[in-house]
N, C-alpha and C positions, 0 to 999 in steps of 0.2 A: 125730657129731653129732646134739644135740637139737633137733629143728625148735620153734623158738617158736609161741606160739599165733597162731592168725590173726589179720592187722593188716588182711587189703585182705576189703572188702567190696562184691561187684558190687551196683550200683544200676539197677533199672530202672524207668519209669514204665509205667503204664497207663492206659487208658481207663476200663475199671472193674474198681478195684483190689481191691473187695470179694471179686468173683468171681474176680481174680488171686490172692489171698491163698485160698481155697476150692480151686482147683484146684492150687495148688500144693500145697498141704498133703493133699488129695487123691493127686495121682497120683502125687507123686515121696516124699510123706514128710516135707517142709519139718513144724520147731512153732513154729505163732506164738507169737512172745515179746512184740511190742509192736504196736500198731493207735493210732495217734496220729488222731483225727478230725477233716476239716478244717472248715471252716464250711459249706458247703453238703451238704446230706442225699448222704450215699452217697460222698462225700468221702475220701479217705484221705490226708491230709499227709504222715506217715509210716509205716513199718512194719517191722518185720525181723521175719524166719524165720530158724530156725534149721536148721543140718543138723546130725543125730544124732549125725554121724561126725564133725563140727567144724566150727568157722565160720560161713557162713550167708548171707542175701542182703539187701538192705534196696530198697523198692520205697516207691512211693505214684502218687496220682492225675494224668495226665499235666497237663500245665497247659502251653498255648502261649507261656506269657510268660516261661515258664523255660527255660535253654539248657543246665544240668547235666545233663537227662535227654533222652537218645538215643529216639529211637521206636522204636527195636528194640536188642536188645544178646541177646549170643551170652555165655552162661555154661559153665565147667566147673565138675563136683562129681564129687569122688575119693570114690567110693564101694569097698567091698568084695567088694560084693553088686549087681551093675548085672545079671544075670540078674532078680535079682527087682526089680530095681528099673525094669527095662523091663515088664515082665507089667504092672508097678502103675500105668506111666506110660500106655499101651497101652489095658489096662481103661479107662483113666479118661476116655478121647479124645485121650490126646497123638499130634501126626500124624508117624509114623516118615520121616524121614529119612535117614540111614544105618543099618543094620540094627547089631544085635550084631556086636562079629568079636573078634580078635585081631591087633594089631599088629604092627609086625616089632620095636617098642621093648618090646614086651611086656605093652603096654595091652589089658585087655580093655574094648571100649565098646561103645557107641551115642548117637547124637543125636535128639531128638526137636524136635516144634515145638509149642510152648503155643498157645492159643487165640487171643492177640494179636501172635503172628509172632516173637516169642520164641525163639531155639536153645538148647536146653536140651542137653547133650553131659554124659556120665555116662562113668566108665572105672576103672581099678582103676592109672591110672599118678599116683602122689602127686608127681613132680616129684623132682630131685636134693638 
């Protein structure tokens, strides 16, 4: 069975979206592919960050008037190199929530918290 190209993109809201973009690219290795500035200085209307192994996330500046963006989210990212991502993430200041381990279902992974409270889990499990 061939897995189709990713069509699910988690969306996250950040108080300081430019800082979040810098953190996510530095700490985790996402690649900035699109940033649409907002009307106010430092505001991000919409941004897309690609994951090198496929897929990505969207984010923007949190606005109280919008109900489609949750103040905190949780994202799972598939990676073939969880140990490397963990080292990079903690070196950049990500808070370790669940240390790296091997699960009963064959995944190796961990969970960290970014500076604004979003949980990021990285692991080798790619689904079925």
